[in-house]
C-alpha positions as semicolon CSV with decimal commas, in nm:
position;residue;x (nm);y (nm);z (nm)
1;M;0,000;0,000;0,000
2;A;0,118;0,352;-0,071
3;D;0,027;0,480;0,273
4;K;0,118;0,226;0,541
5;N;-0,023;0,446;0,818
6;R;-0,370;0,427;0,668
7;Q;-0,622;0,203;0,845
8;L;-0,787;-0,036;0,600
9;R;-1,123;-0,150;0,735
10;S;-1,161;-0,513;0,633
11;A;-1,497;-0,693;0,614
12;I;-1,526;-1,072;0,597
13;Y;-1,799;-1,225;0,380
14;T;-1,893;-1,595;0,415
15;R;-2,155;-1,810;0,243
16;K;-2,286;-2,168;0,243
17;S;-2,537;-2,293;-0,015
18;T;-2,738;-2,517;0,221
19;E;-2,848;-2,495;0,584
20;E;-2,710;-2,841;0,657
21;G;-2,465;-2,831;0,948
22;L;-2,525;-2,466;1,036
23;E;-2,669;-2,568;1,372
24;K;-2,329;-2,700;1,482
25;E;-2,120;-2,505;1,730
26;F;-1,841;-2,463;1,472
27;N;-1,976;-2,475;1,116
28;S;-1,855;-2,396;0,765
29;L;-1,924;-2,024;0,803
30;D;-1,712;-2,016;1,119
31;A;-1,429;-2,199;0,943
32;Q;-1,433;-1,949;0,655
33;H;-1,444;-1,658;0,900
34;E;-1,151;-1,793;1,098
35;A;-0,933;-1,833;0,786
36;C;-1,017;-1,482;0,668
37;S;-0,945;-1,337;1,015
38;A;-0,602;-1,500;1,014
39;Y;-0,529;-1,348;0,672
40;I;-0,628;-1,000;0,794
41;M;-0,402;-1,039;1,097
42;S;-0,113;-1,128;0,862
43;Q;-0,167;-0,794;0,688
44;A;-0,168;-0,589;1,010
45;H;0,164;-0,431;0,911
46;E;-0,016;-0,287;0,607
47;G;-0,279;-0,126;0,829
48;W;-0,552;-0,388;0,788
49;T;-0,807;-0,404;1,072
50;R;-1,102;-0,644;1,092
51;L;-1,451;-0,497;1,127
52;A;-1,660;-0,641;1,410
53;D;-1,972;-0,687;1,193
54;R;-2,014;-1,031;1,038
55;Y;-2,161;-1,080;0,691
56;D;-2,276;-1,444;0,689
57;D;-2,521;-1,593;0,436
58;G;-2,614;-1,945;0,544
59;G;-2,843;-2,141;0,312
60;Y;-2,816;-1,908;0,012
61;S;-2,705;-1,999;-0,342
62;G;-2,419;-1,814;-0,509
63;G;-2,619;-1,796;-0,832
64;S;-2,822;-1,496;-0,710
65;M;-2,747;-1,162;-0,542
66;E;-3,067;-1,185;-0,335
67;R;-2,878;-1,256;-0,013
68;P;-2,935;-1,044;0,301
69;A;-2,575;-1,033;0,422
70;L;-2,441;-0,956;0,072
71;Q;-2,691;-0,674;0,025
72;R;-2,594;-0,533;0,366
73;L;-2,226;-0,556;0,272
74;L;-2,277;-0,379;-0,062
75;A;-2,472;-0,103;0,115
76;D;-2,184;-0,055;0,360
77;V;-1,935;-0,047;0,070
78;E;-2,138;0,225;-0,104
79;A;-2,152;0,416;0,226
80;S;-1,768;0,405;0,240
81;K;-1,768;0,199;0,560
82;V;-1,546;-0,077;0,414
83;D;-1,204;-0,059;0,241
84;V;-1,132;-0,429;0,179
85;I;-1,359;-0,732;0,124
86;V;-1,207;-1,065;0,230
87;V;-1,354;-1,402;0,124
88;Y;-1,228;-1,760;0,157
89;K;-1,283;-1,835;-0,213
90;I;-1,417;-1,624;-0,495
91;D;-1,719;-1,852;-0,546
92;R;-1,831;-1,768;-0,191
93;L;-1,898;-1,416;-0,320
94;T;-2,077;-1,522;-0,640
95;R;-2,095;-1,796;-0,901
96;S;-2,235;-1,571;-1,174
97;L;-2,021;-1,373;-1,417
98;A;-2,294;-1,113;-1,466
99;D;-2,334;-1,064;-1,089
100;F;-1,956;-1,052;-1,046
101;A;-1,934;-0,764;-1,295
102;K;-2,197;-0,568;-1,096
103;I;-2,024;-0,638;-0,764
104;V;-1,679;-0,537;-0,892
105;E;-1,826;-0,217;-1,039
106;T;-1,968;-0,133;-0,694
107;F;-1,627;-0,203;-0,537
108;D;-1,447;0,013;-0,794
109;N;-1,684;0,306;-0,753
110;A;-1,626;0,299;-0,376
111;E;-1,247;0,238;-0,417
112;C;-1,287;-0,086;-0,225
113;S;-1,044;-0,377;-0,276
114;F;-1,132;-0,745;-0,300
115;V;-0,920;-1,035;-0,169
116;S;-0,962;-1,413;-0,183
117;V;-0,767;-1,587;0,094
118;T;-0,694;-1,904;-0,107
119;Q;-0,654;-1,726;-0,442
120;S;-0,431;-1,419;-0,456
121;F;-0,575;-1,158;-0,694
122;N;-0,557;-0,786;-0,745
123;T;-0,883;-0,665;-0,896
124;T;-0,730;-0,331;-0,997
125;S;-0,510;-0,497;-1,263
126;S;-0,629;-0,623;-1,603
127;M;-0,456;-0,960;-1,552
128;G;-0,622;-1,002;-1,214
129;R;-0,963;-0,933;-1,367
130;L;-0,896;-1,179;-1,648
131;T;-0,797;-1,453;-1,403
132;L;-1,105;-1,384;-1,190
133;N;-1,331;-1,398;-1,496
134;V;-1,181;-1,732;-1,600
135;L;-1,236;-1,873;-1,250
136;L;-1,592;-1,743;-1,239
137;S;-1,662;-1,890;-1,582
138;F;-1,571;-2,232;-1,444
139;A;-1,775;-2,170;-1,127
140;Q;-2,080;-2,075;-1,336
141;F;-2,021;-2,373;-1,566
142;E;-2,003;-2,603;-1,264
143;R;-2,330;-2,464;-1,127
144;E;-2,509;-2,504;-1,461
145;V;-2,379;-2,860;-1,511
146;A;-2,491;-2,950;-1,156
147;A;-2,838;-2,808;-1,231
148;E;-2,855;-3,014;-1,552
149;R;-2,757;-3,329;-1,363
150;I;-3,027;-3,263;-1,104
151;R;-3,290;-3,207;-1,374
152;D;-3,184;-3,526;-1,553
153;K;-3,197;-3,718;-1,226
154;I;-3,547;-3,589;-1,150
155;A;-3,667;-3,678;-1,501
156;A;-3,521;-4,031;-1,485
157;S;-3,660;-4,092;-1,135
158;K;-4,008;-3,975;-1,229
159;K;-4,009;-4,197;-1,537
160;R;-3,952;-4,487;-1,297
161;G;-4,253;-4,369;-1,097
162;M;-4,060;-4,238;-0,797
163;W;-4,201;-3,956;-0,587
164;M;-3,938;-3,679;-0,577
165;G;-4,050;-3,489;-0,271
166;G;-4,236;-3,165;-0,214
167;P;-4,560;-3,095;-0,024
168;V;-4,748;-3,420;0,038
169;P;-5,091;-3,436;-0,135
170;L;-5,407;-3,486;0,068
171;G;-5,467;-3,860;0,103
172;Y;-5,103;-3,960;0,146
173;E;-4,817;-3,952;0,395
174;V;-4,448;-4,019;0,341
175;K;-4,272;-4,329;0,475
176;D;-3,921;-4,424;0,363
177;R;-3,937;-4,153;0,094
178;K;-4,249;-4,310;-0,060
179;L;-4,615;-4,206;-0,067
180;V;-4,838;-4,422;0,152
181;V;-5,219;-4,397;0,153
182;V;-5,395;-4,243;0,455
183;E;-5,736;-4,405;0,421
184;K;-5,938;-4,137;0,603
185;E;-5,795;-3,861;0,385
186;A;-5,824;-4,082;0,075
187;E;-6,197;-4,118;0,133
188;T;-6,220;-3,736;0,158
189;V;-6,054;-3,707;-0,185
190;R;-6,295;-3,960;-0,337
191;E;-6,593;-3,786;-0,178
192;I;-6,480;-3,448;-0,318
193;M;-6,462;-3,595;-0,668
194;R;-6,805;-3,757;-0,639
195;R;-6,958;-3,433;-0,510
196;Y;-6,801;-3,240;-0,799
197;L;-6,992;-3,458;-1,047
198;E;-7,316;-3,360;-0,872
199;S;-7,232;-2,988;-0,833
200;D;-7,271;-2,692;-1,068
201;G;-6,894;-2,651;-1,094
202;V;-6,580;-2,571;-0,895
203;P;-6,703;-2,236;-0,749
204;S;-7,020;-2,390;-0,604
205;L;-6,825;-2,691;-0,471
206;V;-6,581;-2,457;-0,293
207;E;-6,875;-2,307;-0,105
208;E;-7,022;-2,651;-0,025
209;L;-6,691;-2,782;0,113
210;E;-6,635;-2,472;0,325
211;N;-6,985;-2,500;0,473
212;G;-6,918;-2,869;0,538
213;G;-6,591;-2,797;0,720
214;A;-6,358;-2,969;0,468
215;V;-6,002;-2,837;0,487
216;S;-5,672;-2,892;0,310
217;K;-5,395;-3,118;0,437
218;R;-5,207;-3,002;0,745
219;R;-4,830;-3,010;0,698
220;K;-4,557;-2,968;0,955
221;M;-4,266;-2,762;0,823
222;R;-3,899;-2,813;0,904
223;N;-3,900;-2,511;1,134
224;G;-4,181;-2,666;1,341
225;S;-4,464;-2,447;1,209
226;V;-4,783;-2,601;1,072
227;K;-4,940;-2,503;0,741
228;G;-5,261;-2,605;0,573
229;G;-5,582;-2,702;0,748
230;I;-5,762;-2,419;0,569
231;P;-6,076;-2,417;0,348
232;F;-6,017;-2,509;-0,015
233;R;-5,981;-2,228;-0,263
234;R;-6,087;-2,244;-0,624
235;G;-5,737;-2,299;-0,768
236;A;-5,640;-2,558;-0,506
237;L;-5,965;-2,750;-0,557
238;A;-5,928;-2,749;-0,936
239;H;-5,576;-2,886;-0,894
240;L;-5,697;-3,163;-0,662
241;L;-5,963;-3,268;-0,912
242;S;-5,708;-3,300;-1,194
243;N;-5,413;-3,438;-0,993
244;R;-5,302;-3,765;-1,159
245;I;-5,117;-3,867;-0,843
246;Y;-5,455;-3,998;-0,725
247;L;-5,450;-4,240;-1,021
248;G;-5,120;-4,382;-0,898
249;Q;-4,923;-4,186;-1,157
250;I;-4,629;-3,944;-1,152
251;V;-4,634;-3,650;-1,397
252;H;-4,325;-3,489;-1,547
253;K;-4,346;-3,211;-1,809
254;G;-4,689;-3,316;-1,929
255;S;-4,620;-3,691;-1,946
256;A;-4,766;-3,937;-1,693
257;Y;-4,581;-4,247;-1,569
258;E;-4,698;-4,535;-1,349
259;G;-4,593;-4,452;-0,996
260;E;-4,465;-4,667;-0,714
261;H;-4,749;-4,549;-0,486
262;E;-5,102;-4,689;-0,462
263;A;-5,390;-4,516;-0,642
264;I;-5,668;-4,353;-0,438
265;V;-5,925;-4,300;-0,715
266;D;-6,032;-4,555;-0,975
267;R;-5,995;-4,478;-1,345
268;E;-6,369;-4,452;-1,415
269;L;-6,433;-4,186;-1,149
270;F;-6,121;-3,989;-1,244
271;D;-6,208;-3,989;-1,616
272;R;-6,564;-3,873;-1,546
273;V;-6,427;-3,583;-1,341
274;Q;-6,181;-3,486;-1,617
275;K;-6,457;-3,494;-1,880
276;R;-6,675;-3,264;-1,671
277;L;-6,382;-3,028;-1,612
278;A;-6,317;-3,022;-1,988
279;D;-6,686;-2,959;-2,063
280;H;-6,698;-2,666;-1,820
281;R;-6,375;-2,529;-1,967
282;S;-6,495;-2,553;-2,328
283;G;-6,832;-2,406;-2,233
284;R;-6,660;-2,113;-2,070
285;E;-6,435;-2,068;-2,375
286;R;-6,734;-2,065;-2,612
287;K;-6,898;-1,801;-2,398
288;E;-6,581;-1,593;-2,388
289;Q;-6,542;-1,611;-2,766
290;K;-6,865;-1,414;-2,808
291;A;-6,701;-1,105;-2,660
292;E;-6,356;-0,975;-2,584
293;I;-6,222;-1,141;-2,272
294;S;-6,126;-0,934;-1,969
295;I;-5,860;-1,171;-1,843
296;L;-5,813;-0,987;-1,510
297;A;-6,182;-0,974;-1,419
298;G;-6,243;-1,070;-1,058
299;R;-5,872;-1,050;-0,978
300;I;-5,810;-0,674;-0,950
301;V;-5,899;-0,413;-0,686
302;D;-5,805;-0,047;-0,640
303;E;-5,607;0,105;-0,352
304;H;-5,921;0,118;-0,135
305;G;-5,999;-0,249;-0,190
306;R;-6,286;-0,179;-0,429
307;P;-6,326;-0,433;-0,713
308;M;-6,234;-0,302;-1,056
309;T;-6,481;-0,446;-1,305
310;P;-6,466;-0,459;-1,686
311;S;-6,643;-0,177;-1,870
312;H;-6,629;-0,030;-2,218
313;T;-6,709;0,277;-2,423
314;K;-6,765;0,327;-2,796
315;K;-6,614;0,609;-2,997
316;H;-6,648;0,642;-3,374
317;G;-6,772;0,284;-3,388
318;K;-6,468;0,145;-3,205
319;R;-6,498;-0,035;-2,870
320;Y;-6,255;0,054;-2,589
321;R;-6,228;-0,171;-2,282
322;Y;-6,143;-0,054;-1,929
323;Y;-6,119;-0,174;-1,570
324;A;-6,299;0,074;-1,345
325;S;-6,354;0,100;-0,968
326;V;-6,699;0,008;-0,843
327;P;-6,813;0,306;-0,627
328;R;-6,939;0,249;-0,275
329;D;-7,244;0,422;-0,135
330;G;-7,141;0,747;0,034
331;S;-6,774;0,703;-0,061
332;K;-6,580;1,022;-0,140
333;E;-6,279;0,841;-0,284
334;K;-6,209;0,916;-0,647
335;G;-6,254;0,638;-0,897
336;T;-5,974;0,478;-1,094
337;R;-6,008;0,369;-1,455
338;L;-5,741;0,181;-1,650
339;P;-5,726;0,090;-2,020
340;A;-5,774;-0,287;-2,023
341;L;-5,550;-0,383;-2,314
342;E;-5,245;-0,190;-2,187
343;L;-5,297;-0,313;-1,831
344;E;-5,336;-0,679;-1,932
345;K;-5,028;-0,662;-2,153
346;A;-4,821;-0,500;-1,875
347;V;-4,929;-0,751;-1,609
348;K;-4,865;-1,047;-1,843
349;S;-4,518;-0,916;-1,928
350;A;-4,428;-0,848;-1,563
351;L;-4,553;-1,191;-1,451
352;A;-4,364;-1,371;-1,730
353;S;-4,044;-1,187;-1,630
354;H;-4,107;-1,276;-1,264
355;L;-4,148;-1,645;-1,349
356;R;-3,819;-1,642;-1,538
357;R;-3,643;-1,536;-1,215
358;P;-3,710;-1,839;-0,989
359;T;-3,475;-1,707;-0,717
360;G;-3,733;-1,437;-0,647
361;L;-4,012;-1,695;-0,625
362;V;-3,858;-1,938;-0,375
363;H;-3,825;-1,842;-0,010
364;P;-3,669;-2,042;0,277
365;A;-4,005;-2,116;0,441
366;M;-4,087;-2,355;0,156
367;G;-3,812;-2,590;0,274
368;L;-3,719;-2,704;-0,079
369;A;-3,413;-2,919;-0,139
370;D;-3,168;-2,827;-0,418
371;E;-3,315;-3,080;-0,663
372;E;-3,666;-2,951;-0,584
373;K;-3,553;-2,595;-0,655
374;A;-3,428;-2,705;-0,998
375;S;-3,766;-2,862;-1,077
376;F;-3,939;-2,549;-0,942
377;A;-3,733;-2,328;-1,177
378;S;-3,812;-2,553;-1,473
379;N;-4,188;-2,542;-1,401
380;A;-4,175;-2,161;-1,368
381;A;-3,990;-2,125;-1,702
382;V;-4,250;-2,343;-1,879
383;L;-4,537;-2,133;-1,740
384;A;-4,355;-1,811;-1,840
385;E;-4,335;-1,929;-2,201
386;Q;-4,700;-2,038;-2,199
387;L;-4,804;-1,699;-2,059
388;S;-4,601;-1,508;-2,320
389;D;-4,780;-1,694;-2,602
390;A;-5,127;-1,709;-2,442
391;A;-5,417;-1,483;-2,530
392;G;-5,781;-1,452;-2,429
393;G;-5,912;-1,762;-2,256
394;G;-5,566;-1,922;-2,244
395;A;-5,420;-1,627;-2,053
396;R;-5,722;-1,616;-1,823
397;E;-5,676;-1,987;-1,746
398;L;-5,310;-1,931;-1,652
399;F;-5,401;-1,636;-1,428
400;D;-5,661;-1,859;-1,260
401;K;-5,411;-2,143;-1,227
402;L;-5,165;-1,914;-1,045
403;D;-5,447;-1,751;-0,842
404;T;-5,322;-1,408;-0,953
405;Q;-5,429;-1,116;-0,732
406;I;-5,372;-0,751;-0,835
407;K;-5,400;-0,426;-0,639
408;V;-5,375;-0,084;-0,801
409;R;-5,190;0,177;-0,593
410;P;-5,112;0,543;-0,673
411;A;-4,755;0,469;-0,783
412;S;-4,762;0,104;-0,882
413;I;-4,959;-0,209;-0,951
414;D;-4,889;-0,473;-0,684
415;A;-4,955;-0,835;-0,776
416;S;-4,907;-1,178;-0,622
417;I;-4,940;-1,539;-0,732
418;S;-4,968;-1,875;-0,561
419;V;-4,659;-2,093;-0,616
420;Q;-4,832;-2,427;-0,553
421;H;-4,844;-2,521;-0,924
422;L;-4,471;-2,464;-0,954
423;L;-4,375;-2,706;-0,677
424;P;-4,219;-3,037;-0,790
425;A;-4,476;-3,294;-0,679
426;G;-4,787;-3,076;-0,681
427;R;-5,004;-3,007;-0,378
428;T;-5,367;-2,991;-0,279
429;D;-5,361;-2,695;-0,043
430;Q;-5,285;-2,330;-0,088
431;D;-5,137;-2,129;0,199
432;E;-5,131;-1,753;0,220
433;E;-4,762;-1,761;0,317
434;E;-4,672;-1,938;-0,008
435;R;-4,741;-1,646;-0,240
436;S;-4,487;-1,459;-0,448
437;R;-4,520;-1,087;-0,513
438;F;-4,413;-0,865;-0,803
439;V;-4,472;-0,505;-0,911
440;V;-4,570;-0,343;-1,241
441;P;-4,429;0,017;-1,244
442;A;-4,693;0,281;-1,315
443;S;-4,780;0,641;-1,231
444;L;-5,119;0,788;-1,138
445;H;-5,248;1,094;-1,321
446;R;-5,563;1,299;-1,279
447;R;-5,784;1,324;-1,586
448;G;-6,124;1,490;-1,565
449;H;-6,318;1,352;-1,270
450;E;-6,116;1,035;-1,226
451;N;-5,767;0,900;-1,170
452;R;-5,598;0,705;-1,446
453;L;-5,282;0,500;-1,439
454;R;-5,014;0,550;-1,697
455;L;-4,809;0,233;-1,733
456;D;-4,441;0,321;-1,754
457;P;-4,201;0,080;-1,929
458;P;-3,871;0,022;-1,745
459;A;-3,633;0,315;-1,800
460;G;-3,385;0,242;-2,076
461;S;-3,588;-0,042;-2,228
462;P;-3,664;-0,031;-2,604
463;S;-4,033;0,035;-2,528
464;S;-3,945;0,345;-2,321
465;K;-3,758;0,518;-2,604
466;N;-3,961;0,804;-2,748
467;T;-3,879;0,806;-3,120
468;A;-4,045;1,145;-3,170
469;L;-3,825;1,298;-2,899
470;I;-3,509;1,138;-3,037
471;D;-3,597;1,257;-3,388
472;L;-3,658;1,613;-3,259
473;V;-3,317;1,623;-3,088
474;A;-3,150;1,490;-3,404
475;R;-3,321;1,761;-3,614
476;A;-3,207;2,023;-3,360
477;F;-2,841;1,930;-3,407
478;A;-2,887;1,918;-3,784
479;A;-3,047;2,266;-3,779
480;R;-2,757;2,402;-3,575
481;E;-2,502;2,259;-3,820
482;Q;-2,698;2,411;-4,109
483;L;-2,698;2,757;-3,949
484;L;-2,328;2,742;-3,862
485;A;-2,245;2,654;-4,222
486;M;-2,437;2,956;-4,358
487;S;-2,319;3,314;-4,382
488;V;-2,504;3,594;-4,200
489;A;-2,627;3,722;-4,536
490;D;-2,766;3,378;-4,629
491;V;-2,951;3,353;-4,300
492;K;-3,106;3,698;-4,344
493;A;-3,205;3,609;-4,698
494;M;-3,417;3,314;-4,580
495;P;-3,796;3,358;-4,561
496;V;-3,886;3,485;-4,214
497;R;-4,107;3,192;-4,128
498;E;-3,843;2,936;-4,237
499;R;-3,565;3,120;-4,051
500;R;-3,765;3,137;-3,728
501;H;-3,846;2,764;-3,749
502;I;-3,485;2,658;-3,802
503;E;-3,358;2,892;-3,528
504;R;-3,624;2,766;-3,287
505;T;-3,530;2,404;-3,363
506;A;-3,154;2,472;-3,338
507;R;-3,193;2,614;-2,984
508;L;-3,289;2,264;-2,866
509;S;-2,937;2,145;-2,951
510;Y;-2,811;2,341;-2,650
511;L;-2,985;2,115;-2,400
512;A;-2,783;1,989;-2,104
513;P;-2,581;1,682;-2,214
514;D;-2,741;1,457;-1,951
515;I;-3,090;1,551;-2,079
516;V;-2,990;1,461;-2,435
517;L;-2,834;1,133;-2,317
518;A;-3,146;1,046;-2,116
519;I;-3,365;1,100;-2,425
520;V;-3,139;0,887;-2,648
521;D;-3,125;0,605;-2,387
522;G;-3,500;0,617;-2,321
523;K;-3,448;0,721;-1,958
524;Q;-3,637;1,051;-1,978
525;P;-3,939;1,104;-1,747
526;A;-4,265;0,970;-1,889
527;H;-4,415;1,321;-1,896
528;L;-4,143;1,462;-2,126
529;S;-4,282;1,454;-2,481
530;A;-4,175;1,606;-2,813
531;R;-4,465;1,850;-2,789
532;K;-4,352;1,969;-2,446
533;L;-3,995;2,010;-2,569
534;V;-4,104;2,213;-2,874
535;R;-4,315;2,441;-2,654
536;A;-4,010;2,493;-2,432
537;A;-3,798;2,630;-2,720
538;S;-3,721;2,947;-2,520
539;L;-3,537;2,742;-2,259
540;P;-3,274;2,922;-2,048
541;D;-2,908;2,849;-2,114
542;D;-2,857;2,743;-1,752
543;W;-2,854;2,362;-1,747
544;A;-2,980;2,337;-1,389
545;E;-3,282;2,549;-1,482
546;Q;-3,340;2,330;-1,790
547;R;-3,346;2,020;-1,569
548;R;-3,598;2,186;-1,336
549;I;-3,829;2,275;-1,625
550;L;-3,803;1,954;-1,828
551;L;-3,731;1,674;-1,582
552;Q;-3,964;1,766;-1,297
553;T;-4,335;1,696;-1,324
């Protein structure tokens, strides 16, 4: 170090992928911490001092940055509380090249160094970065190969009819890693299927079962808590009625294989139930084909909890669909109305993106093993692709399957889904704790007598680039070049109207550089339009004042 009298505050980061062994008095995290502490002590002559705070992530994969201790560490780095990060091995910090690039950028911006105890690197040198990238490439390759092996193992095991874990369906219990029939629960499953054949459909059966006191399977989690034992919901009941596990089969990616476990329901009863489900589904689809489908109907409320129901208006012979708040008697809250097509497209896109990021869907309370997480990610990716391609009744069916719930707030659209259909072996209950949440960015604007939401695409995305704005800025620079190339006499000789137009346009080329860059990158505020920029042609030369006028709402 150039200044040996300088105190270098050193933080130790440790990580372990699974929770196995963490309950021991001296575990893997402690061993990593001890080795890193010894290394810091060996650098005491260089001014290194160990920070008292520990940054330990136990039970978190290195394939994601969604780790509490890592996020706390990065926040402290950005706050200039840390000078050196010490890890036992580089793959403890991350196993992803993309994440590594983000982390190193954060370190560089804060002038924070990075050290691996067992691998000596200097991240400030190009050779050190190259060596780190090579190592991380192998770490990422190893993680991906391991995931492929796990997926192959699950596929091969299911083809042999083996149950691969997950929440145990109603009617069974697990003994020696196999499903064993619980006769009392099995009779409940058979009775539910028989009653469905006599009912008007799933919604009416849900009400009947709740009135009769029927509840989902109670499950004891690894942390000792108990889940389940709640009334059936529509999605959970529909899944129970179509679950081929009750036929003694194991399903993998749409194919059914004879399982090792005993069937609960006979083939005749199961087939009759499936035919009735198909008839109801096709009847609903025929009904929906007669009119445009509002795929979020019954699943969306406003910030006050009021249902937002489908409505439409006609203008010049064209039909426009909306979701609008249902007013309450005596309520003074303003109504909210959203354009249906834009809203449905935004929610579909956000949900598909959410499903493609399985690390944000799984949380520790689920108690999934590594191989179950791989199956979970695969199921989520399949549903994401189906959702991207689905339209009308198909999209509505997927929203129903995931029990999608949406709430409109002033600054965003909050949504959540049930993860039960993503779990490896399926399940027949649906717990409130096992929901995953995501947000669709939006901004609320007053129009007339009601509030409307403007859906904002992510800043910098192709959809957020305003081509009219970019074209206007390009014409401004072209107009300036044209004027600079002309003599004073040529400018004066131009028709007055033409000269004023080109001068007015050229003034826009003197925008603050960051405003121009934001427009080109699509990161400008949603309210900044080409029309607003043209009207602001008499902008001041002061860049700070320009930002106040153009960038603030």
